[in-house]
C-alpha positions as CSV (number, residue, x, y, z in Angstrom):
1,X,0.1,0.0,0.3
2,X,1.7,3.2,-0.5
3,X,0.4,6.9,-0.2
4,X,0.4,9.1,-3.0
5,X,1.6,11.5,-1.3
6,X,5.2,9.4,-0.8
7,X,5.6,10.6,-4.3
8,X,4.1,14.1,-4.3
9,X,2.8,15.7,-7.7
10,X,4.5,19.2,-6.9
11,X,2.6,22.1,-7.7
12,X,3.8,25.8,-8.1
13,X,2.9,27.3,-4.6
14,X,3.9,27.3,-1.2
15,X,1.1,26.9,1.6
16,X,1.9,26.3,5.7
17,X,0.2,25.3,8.6
18,X,1.4,25.8,11.9
19,X,-0.3,24.7,15.9
20,X,0.0,27.2,18.1
21,X,-1.0,27.5,21.7
22,X,-4.2,29.3,21.3
23,X,-5.1,28.7,17.6
24,X,-3.7,27.6,14.3
25,X,-1.9,29.7,11.5
26,X,-2.3,29.1,8.0
27,X,-0.1,31.0,5.4
28,X,0.9,30.8,1.6
29,X,2.1,32.4,-1.2
30,X,0.5,35.1,-4.1
31,X,1.7,33.6,-7.4
32,X,0.3,31.6,-10.1
33,X,2.6,29.6,-12.9
34,X,1.8,28.1,-15.9
35,X,4.8,26.3,-16.6
36,X,7.9,28.9,-16.5
37,X,5.2,31.7,-17.1
38,X,3.5,33.4,-14.1
39,X,0.0,33.9,-14.9
40,X,-1.1,35.6,-11.7
41,X,0.4,37.7,-9.0
42,X,-2.3,38.5,-6.8
43,X,-3.4,35.2,-6.3
44,X,-6.0,34.5,-2.9
45,X,-5.1,30.8,-1.9
46,X,-6.1,31.0,1.2
47,X,-10.0,30.9,2.1
48,X,-12.3,30.8,5.1
49,X,-15.4,28.2,4.5
50,X,-17.1,28.3,7.8
51,X,-17.2,30.9,10.8
52,X,-14.5,28.0,12.4
53,X,-12.3,26.5,9.4
54,X,-10.5,27.7,6.9
55,X,-7.8,26.2,4.4
56,X,-4.9,26.3,1.9
57,X,-5.3,25.5,-1.8
58,X,-2.5,24.2,-3.7
59,X,-2.9,22.3,-7.1
60,X,-4.7,23.1,-10.3
61,X,-6.7,26.4,-10.3
62,X,-9.8,25.6,-11.5
63,X,-10.1,22.8,-9.4
64,X,-9.2,24.6,-6.1
65,X,-11.5,27.2,-6.9
66,X,-14.5,24.8,-7.6
67,X,-13.8,22.4,-4.6
68,X,-13.3,25.3,-2.2
69,X,-17.1,26.6,-3.4
70,X,-18.3,22.9,-3.1
71,X,-17.1,22.4,0.6
72,X,-18.4,26.3,1.8
73,X,-21.7,25.0,0.3
74,X,-22.0,22.1,2.5
75,X,-20.7,23.4,5.4
76,X,-23.5,25.7,5.1
77,X,-26.2,23.4,4.3
78,X,-25.1,21.4,7.4
79,X,-25.0,24.2,9.4
80,X,-28.7,24.8,8.3
81,X,-30.0,21.4,9.1
82,X,-27.9,20.8,12.1
83,X,-27.9,24.5,13.7
84,X,-24.0,23.9,14.4
85,X,-21.1,24.3,13.1
86,X,-19.4,21.3,11.6
87,X,-16.6,20.1,13.9
88,X,-13.0,19.5,11.8
89,X,-13.4,15.9,11.7
90,X,-16.5,16.4,9.8
91,X,-15.2,19.0,7.3
92,X,-12.3,17.4,6.9
93,X,-14.2,14.0,6.3
94,X,-16.5,16.2,3.6
95,X,-13.6,17.8,1.8
96,X,-11.2,14.7,1.2
97,X,-14.6,12.6,0.0
98,X,-14.5,15.0,-2.7
99,X,-11.3,15.1,-3.4
100,X,-11.4,11.5,-4.0
101,X,-14.2,11.7,-6.2
102,X,-12.4,14.5,-8.0
103,X,-9.1,13.0,-9.0
104,X,-10.6,9.6,-9.7
105,X,-12.6,11.3,-12.3
106,X,-11.9,10.5,-16.1
107,X,-11.0,13.6,-17.4
108,X,-8.3,14.8,-19.9
109,X,-7.2,17.4,-17.4
110,X,-5.9,15.7,-14.0
111,X,-7.9,17.2,-11.2
112,X,-4.8,17.7,-8.7
113,X,-4.8,19.6,-6.0
114,X,-4.4,19.5,-1.9
115,X,-5.3,21.3,0.9
116,X,-4.4,22.0,4.6
117,X,-7.2,22.4,6.8
118,X,-7.0,24.0,10.3
119,X,-9.9,24.8,12.3
120,X,-11.6,24.9,16.0
121,X,-14.4,22.8,17.6
122,X,-15.2,21.7,21.0
123,X,-12.3,19.6,21.0
124,X,-9.8,22.5,20.6
125,X,-7.6,23.4,17.2
126,X,-6.7,20.9,15.0
127,X,-4.2,21.0,11.4
128,X,-5.3,18.7,9.0
129,X,-3.5,17.9,5.2
130,X,-6.2,16.4,2.6
131,X,-3.7,15.3,0.0
132,X,-4.2,14.8,-3.4
133,X,-5.7,11.4,-3.1
134,X,-8.6,12.2,-0.8
135,X,-5.9,11.3,2.0
136,X,-6.6,12.7,5.4
137,X,-3.5,13.3,8.1
138,X,-3.6,14.9,11.3
139,X,-0.6,17.3,12.4
140,X,-0.1,18.5,16.1
141,X,3.1,21.1,15.4
142,X,3.2,22.2,11.4
143,X,2.5,20.9,8.2
144,X,3.4,22.1,4.0
145,X,2.5,22.0,0.8
146,X,3.0,22.4,-2.8
147,X,6.4,23.3,-4.8
148,X,8.3,25.4,-2.1
149,X,7.3,23.0,1.0
150,X,10.8,21.6,1.6
151,X,12.5,24.7,2.1
152,X,9.4,25.9,4.1
153,X,9.8,22.7,6.1
154,X,13.4,22.9,7.0
155,X,12.5,25.9,8.5
156,X,10.2,25.0,10.8
157,X,12.4,22.0,11.4
158,X,14.6,24.1,12.5
159,X,12.7,26.9,14.3
160,X,9.3,25.3,15.1
161,X,8.8,26.1,19.2
162,X,5.3,23.9,20.6
163,X,3.0,26.0,22.3
164,X,4.1,29.1,20.9
165,X,2.0,32.2,20.9
166,X,-0.2,33.1,17.2
167,X,2.1,36.1,16.8
168,X,5.2,33.7,16.9
169,X,3.4,31.3,14.8
170,X,3.1,34.3,12.3
171,X,6.2,35.5,12.1
172,X,7.6,31.7,11.8
173,X,5.1,31.0,8.5
174,X,6.6,34.3,6.9
175,X,10.0,33.1,7.6
176,X,9.2,30.1,5.7
177,X,6.7,31.0,3.1
178,X,10.2,33.8,2.3
179,X,12.5,31.0,2.3
180,X,10.6,29.2,-0.3
181,X,10.3,32.5,-2.2
182,X,13.8,32.7,-2.0
183,X,14.6,29.6,-4.1
184,X,11.1,28.0,-5.2
185,X,10.4,29.8,-8.8
186,X,6.5,28.8,-8.5
187,X,6.6,30.7,-5.1
188,X,6.5,34.4,-4.5
189,X,4.8,37.7,-5.4
190,X,3.3,37.9,-2.1
191,X,2.4,36.3,1.3
192,X,-1.4,36.1,3.0
193,X,-1.6,35.4,6.8
194,X,-5.0,33.7,8.5
195,X,-5.4,33.2,12.1
196,X,-8.1,30.8,13.4
197,X,-8.7,31.5,17.3
198,X,-11.5,31.8,19.8
199,X,-12.1,35.0,17.8
200,X,-12.7,32.8,14.7
201,X,-11.5,32.9,11.2
202,X,-9.1,36.1,10.8
203,X,-6.9,37.2,7.8
204,X,-4.4,39.1,9.6
205,X,-1.7,40.1,6.9
206,X,-1.5,40.5,3.1
207,X,2.0,41.1,2.0
208,X,3.0,41.9,-1.6
209,X,6.7,41.9,-3.0
210,X,7.2,43.3,-6.1
211,X,10.4,42.7,-8.4
212,X,10.8,45.6,-10.8
213,X,13.5,46.3,-12.9
214,X,14.5,49.7,-12.9
């Protein structure tokens, strides 16, 4: 039995998730690439999908956009029917089922997209990776996805501290994404940072990085 993630299909981006003492930090760069061409410089790769849950996306843009819309609709319907927010486990299972069906649908263009999901529920804060194959992996420290993930993980391995504050988590996320931007060509142009705390999901930073010749 082999997990597809063991031979990860690299997607042109860098997304990260960090578990902190009082919340989750999610961050991603803003560049969209098409081969060696930069097709978008200000793309949003972190999305709020409920009052207490957010995701990052890495993969084919059209699939990422469609699946994000689908999971937001599913969670809204669940809230209306049951009069409560979905737990992180429920949201992860719903998203994984959509991803699993998506990649196995016959198509001329394979639907390759992975997600990092962070959220809060009655059991606490959780960080989950939904692989491109629909697999579900829980993390109690940090995780990264995309073509620059190895560079980001190197920063985490050297600098992550258990039970750090959200403020320190934001600084570490910026450092990890910046490391990927320096060496990974498809990663760049800016950084979006979201937090999930007891106050809900919040976009705390958008940093634009422009490279221009004078």
